N, C-alpha and C positions, 0 to 999 in steps of 0.2 A: 561273486558266488552267492547263491541264495541259500539261506538256512531255513530249516523246517522245524516247527515245534507242533506238538499235538496237545490239544486240550484233553483233559482226563476222559471225557465222554467219547471223544473221537478215538482215542487209543483203545479204550475198552471195546468199542464197536469193531475196530480193525482186528483185534485179538480174537473176537468171537466168530469172525467170518471164515469161510472155507479158504484153504490155501490159494486156490486159483483166483478167487475173487480178490483176496488181499494182494496178490501179485499184480493183477490188473490195475488196482488202485494205486499202488506204489509206482508202477510204470507210468501211469497217467500223471502223477505228481512230479516224477522226474522229467517228464516232457515239458513241464512248465519252466524248468531251468533253461531249456533251449528255445522254446517258442514263446515263453512269457505269457502274459495275460491276453495276448492277441490270439491264443490258441482257439480254434474253432469251437471247442467244447466248453469254453469259459464264457460266462456271462455275469455282468454286474447286476445284482438284484437287490431289492429292498425287502427286509423281513417284516413281519407283522408289527414289530415295535417301531419300525421306521429306520432301523439301522441299515446301512449299505454294506454289502459283502459280495464276495464272488462265489459262484456255483460252478463246479466242474462236473460235467456229465461223464460217467464211466460206464461204458457198455462194452461187454466182452463175453468171454466164455463163462456164462453163469452170472456175470455182473450186470446189473442194471441199477447202478447206485448214483447218488449225488453226494459230492464232497463240498462242504461249505467252508469257505476260506476267508481269512483276512490277511491283508498285505501291508506291511509298513517297514521301511528302512531295511530293505534286503532280507526280510524274514517273512516267510509264509506261515501263518498259524492256521492249522487245521482245526476248525471249530467243531465239526460234526460230520459223520458219515452215515448215510441212511439209504436203505433201499428206496427206489423210486416211488413205490406204492405208499410209503410212509412219509416221504420227504416233504410233501406239500400240505400235509394235514395239520401240522402243528405250527411251530414258531416260524418256519420258513415258507409257509403258504402265502398265496396272494392276499393282498389287502382288500 
C-alpha cells in the first residue's frame, strides 16, 4: 500500500482550490496507487536546482494543474500543486 504525505505548501494549495478541482487532483493521486508511476500523465523531470522529481498532469473539469511529487519507500510526498500557467515559471521550470 502506498502512503501519501503533503508538504505544507501543497496542502495549502489544495485547500484553496475549488472543490471540483480538488476532487480531480485527489482522484489522480489515487490512480497512482493502481497504475503507479507508469501512469501516462506522470513524467520524471528535473527542477531548476537539479533535483529529480515526478510531475503528474491533472486536467479535468476546471482543472489544468501540475502536481509535483517525490517517491521513496512506498510513500508519495506531494511537494507542490500549481495551475499549469504558473507551474513552469518558478522552481519547476525548464533549465
